[in-house]
N, C-alpha and C positions, 0 to 999 in steps of 0.2 A: 569734845567735840571732835578732835582729830580722829579719836577712835572711833567716835561714831561714822563718821566721813568713811573709815576706812574700811570698817566692817561691813557699809551699805556697797561698797564698788565691790568686794570680798561676794555678796549674795549675786552681784549682777554677774559676775563673771561663772558662776555656779554652771546654771545654763550650757554657757559656752562651754567650757570644760567638757560639761556633758556630752554635748553633738560630737566634740573633737574625738573624744574616747568612744563613743557607741557608733558613729557613723563610718569609721574603719573598720569594724569589728562586722558592722551588720554587711558591708560591700565585701569582705573575705568569706561571710557565711553566704552570699549570696551567689558568688563564683562558685564555693565549694559546692551547691546545691545544683548549680548550671552543668556542672561539671559532671558530678553523677547523673544527672538525669542525661547528660550524652551521651554517657556510658551503659546507664540503663537502655535506654534509645537504640544505641547501638549492636547491644545485646539483642533486644529483640529482633532488630533487623537480621541481623545474622542466624536467628533461629528460625524464624519465615522461611528465608530463601536456603537454609540447607534442608529446611522439607519441602521444597520444590525437586525435579527432576531437570538440571539444566544440562545434563550431559546428552541426552535426546533432542535438545532442541539445539545447543551447539552443531552437534551431525546435521540436522536438517540444515541450519544456515550455511553450513561449509558445504552441499549439497547444492543451492541457492547460489553461493556467492562463492565459487570455487576459486574464482580469478584473484579474491580480495582476501586479506587480512584480517579481516572482521570477526569480533569475537561477542558475543551475544551477552555472556559473563558481565565483559571488562567494559562493556555501553553501558551495562546496568547500574553497575557500580559507579559509573563516571557521571551518570544522571543522577544518582542518588547522591552524592558530593558537590552537585551545584555545576558541573560543566556543561558546554553544550554539546549538545548530540552530534551537530556537523556544522563545521565551519563553510562560511561562504567559499572561502577559498577552495578548501577542498571538493566543495559541490561542484564549483565550476572546473576542476580540472577532470574531476569524474565525467562531468558533461562532455570534453573537448576529447579525453578520451573515447567513450563510448561514441560519438559522433565520427572519430575517426576510423575505429574500429569498423561503425556500420559501411561508411562510404569504401573502405579497403575492401570488405566482403560482396560488396555488391557493384562493384569497378569494373569487373570481368564481366559481367553480365551484361549490361548495361554497356559497353562497349561493343562488344557482339552483337547487342541490337541494334545498335547506330550502324553498324557496318550493314547489316540486312535492312534499316530504313534508309541508307546510301543505296544499296542496291535496287530495292524497290521503285524506287524515284528513277533511277537512271532506266532500268526495263520500262517503268511507265512514259518517259520523253521516248524512249525507243518503240515504243506500242504502234505509232502512227505507219514506221516502215513494213512493218511484217505485212504480209499480203495476207496470211493466213492468221485471223483473232485467236485462235486456238495457242499458237504459240506461244503467246505474250499468256492463256491464263495458265497454258501450263507452267511457264516462269512463277507467276506468280504465286500460283499455289505450291512449288518448290521453297519460296522463299516464306511463305506464310509457316508451312508446315516447322522451315527451320524456327522460325520464332516463335511458333507454338511448341515445340518442344522446350525451347532453352525457358520460353515461360513458364510451362506449365513446372519443371525441374526447379527453379529458383524459388517459385510459391510454394511447394512439397516442404524444399529445406525449410524456408522459413517457419512453415505452418507446424513440421514436425519438432523444430524449437520451441513454438509458442507452446505445443504441449506438453513438453516436458516442464516448461516452465509453470502452466497452469498445475500440472501433477503436483511438483516441488511446490510451491505454495499452499494445496492441499495438505500434503504430510505437513508441512509446516505447523498450519491451523492445527492438524491434530493431536502434535506433542505438545504443542504453546496450551490447548485446552484445557489439560490436567493442572500444570501449574499454574496458570492464570485462575483459574478455577477456585485456587485454596488463596492467592491473593486478593482475590475480589469479594468470597467468604469473608475472611477476616476482617476487611473495611469495609463491607458495605453489608454482608449477612446473607444468609443462608437463601433467601428467595432471588436475591441480586443474582447471587451466585448460579442459582439452578435456570432464572433465565437466559443466564449468559449462556451456560451447557448448551440449553436448550436452543437456542438458535443457531450459535455454532453448527451446531448439527444438521438443524434443517439448512445453512448456507452452504456448508459442504455437499450434504446429499443435491443442492440446487447445482451446483458446478458441476460432478460428477456426472449427474444423471441427466441433467439438460445441456451445459453447455460442452463440457467434453462429449458427451456422447452423440446427443443430436444436432447441434448449432455449429461445432467445428466440421462436422463431414456435410451439413449445408453449403458453406463457403466454398469447399471444397465443391461440389455440385454446382453451386452456382456459376463458379469460372468457369467450369468445365462447359457449359452448357451457354454460356456467354462467348467462348472462342469458338464454339462448333458454330452457334448460330452467324458470327462474321466471316465465317469462311463461305458463305455464298454470296451476291449479290442482293437477295431478298431475303430479309428477316423471318425467320419462320419460328424462331423459338424466342422472342422477345418480351412476349407476356409471359412465359415459363420463367423466365430469368428476372422479372419484374416478380411475380408474385413469390420468387425465392427470395428475394430481396428484401422484402416487406417483412415477409414472415417472420425473418432473422430479426431485421429490426424491430418489430414489434413483440416480441420472443424476450429479445435483451431489455428492453424498456418494462415492459409485463415482470421480468421479472424482480428487476431493480427495484419497481417501483413497491409491490406486494411484500419486498424481505426490509427493505428499507422502514417502510408502513408498520408492517409487523415488529420492528424492534421499537421504532420512537412509542408505540403505543404500550409494549410491555414494558419499556423503560420508565414509563410515567404511573406504573402500580405499584412493581417489584418492591423499587426503591421505598416508597412512599411505608411500604409496611413493614421494612426494616429498620426504618427512620421512626415510626412506633414502637417498635419492640424495644429499640435501643431507648427511647427517653424512659419508657416504663419501665424498663429496667432500673436506668439511673436515677428516676425521682424516688426509686423505691430504697434504692443502696442510701441515696444521701437522708433518707430520713432517720437509717439507723445513727444512733446515738455514738459519737467520740471516733465512730469510721468512716463515715458516709464521706466525710472530705476527701480522706485519703483514698477510698474507693474510685469516688469521681477522677481525682487526680490521674490513680494509675488506668482507669479507663481511657482517659483522653490520652495518655502519652503512647498506649497501645493502639487506639483507632489513629491516631496521626501516623504513628510509625507504617501500618497497614496501608493507606491511603496512599502515603507516602510511595511505599513499594509498588500498589498496584498501579499506579498514576505513569512512575517508570516504567514499569514493566509492560505497562501499554503501549508508552514513547517508544520504547526499544523495539517492540514488535511493529511498530508503525513506519519505524527508520527501515527495519528489514523487508516489510513490503514492498517501502517507498523503490530501495536500493535494488530489489530482486526485478522489479517491474519498469527499471528504468533505461535497462539496456534491449529488452523486446521493443518497449514504447516507442523508442528514439530509431530504432531498425523501422520498424513497423512505420513509423510517421516519414523518416524520410525517403524510403523506398519508395512508398506509393505515391509523396511528392515528385520524386524523380518520375515515375513512368508516367504520372499528367504533364509535366513539363515536357517528355520526348514526346508524348502521345499532339500534343500542343504546336513544336515548334515542327515536327512532321506533318502535318495537315496540310500546309499548302504545296509541298512537292512531293505526297506518297500517297498510294490508294488508299481512299475513306476506311476499310476494313485493317489495313494494319494498325490506322491510327485508333479506330473502335477498338482494336482486340488491345494495345498498348493501354488504354482508359479504362477497359472493362478488370485487366489487371489490377489498376490502381484503386480502383473500386474493391475489389477484393482484398487489399492491402489494408485498404481502411474498413472494411466488417470485420478483418483480425484486430484491429486497431482498437473497435468497438466493443469484442467480445474480451481483450485483455484488459480494456477499463470498468467493463462492468464485471469481470471475479474482482481487481483490484479495489473498487468503489465498494463490493460486499463486505469485505474482507475489512478494509479500513473504517469503512461506517460502524461494522460491529465491534472494532475496539474501542474507535474513538467516541463512540456515543456513550460507550460505559465508562472509560477512563476520564474525558472532559464534562460529563455533564453532573457528576455528584460527589461529594465532598465526604 
């Protein structure tokens, strides 16, 4: 009887011993498989990155962000390892530095304009003491021409810097496109990559041919005509300036709407074709006896690595575009707002032509800001739609 009970207990203990012996081995095997998978994935990512020409991208980034130590390849590897692109503290510090530099650059011009506004207000209050009105008109024209020279010079300097920034963004997109094409082709397929390449070429052509060649000079003409229009008491170019302003805004909105709509429509078709082909190939491979599961596992690993590279590549490019546009955007915003505030405070004490002159230049900076934001939106949407919409 005792032997029977001991034998029964031994039988009950066998499954427990089996689990204790097998589960550690299973955990060890799973850990080994995970390490091997991570090693293979790292080799795949290194191989894909080695096929991309990052040197040209680094040179373009150095030209755009010459005052920083930003590295495109370093940021890409940080994102692939799961780190943040930009911390909150870093971003706040960067914005404070940009605002400080912007105010320091415009401080001299604004102080000179304030002196001219005060001089105009002083002469305006003394105009009743002049026996001849021509003396007052002559004094006003002297002040106005001095303000005209200051405003046009400052506007031309900011506009030239903006043109350099836009051309730098275009060059960055030109060198980014071939490398990003490889990442998109590996992750999504040839149709999606070809769609991206075509859209980038169209966007670059629109920026170079429309915005840089036509719209920026049109903004200069608008500011000059508006300043000339306010030179006399009777406005004789107001409708011309309104026509130019409306044409510039319509051109920017139309180009943005057409190009973004084209991207969205194309992005609905090409990825679907690539997904269908990938599914067809996967089903065919899985039907092969013995190797189907292995082929599917390897394919999923390769596609997962390619998608990671594509998305991290896109996010890094978006960070570069954001940082490159941060300084000019804040510069145009702060400068235009400063001229508007100066015009508002000088209106009660100064001639209305001087106030209109300051307000018009503030509008000109607003148009330059719209131009830059349109360019940034075109490039950002081109990358964001592709990097964020498809897996």
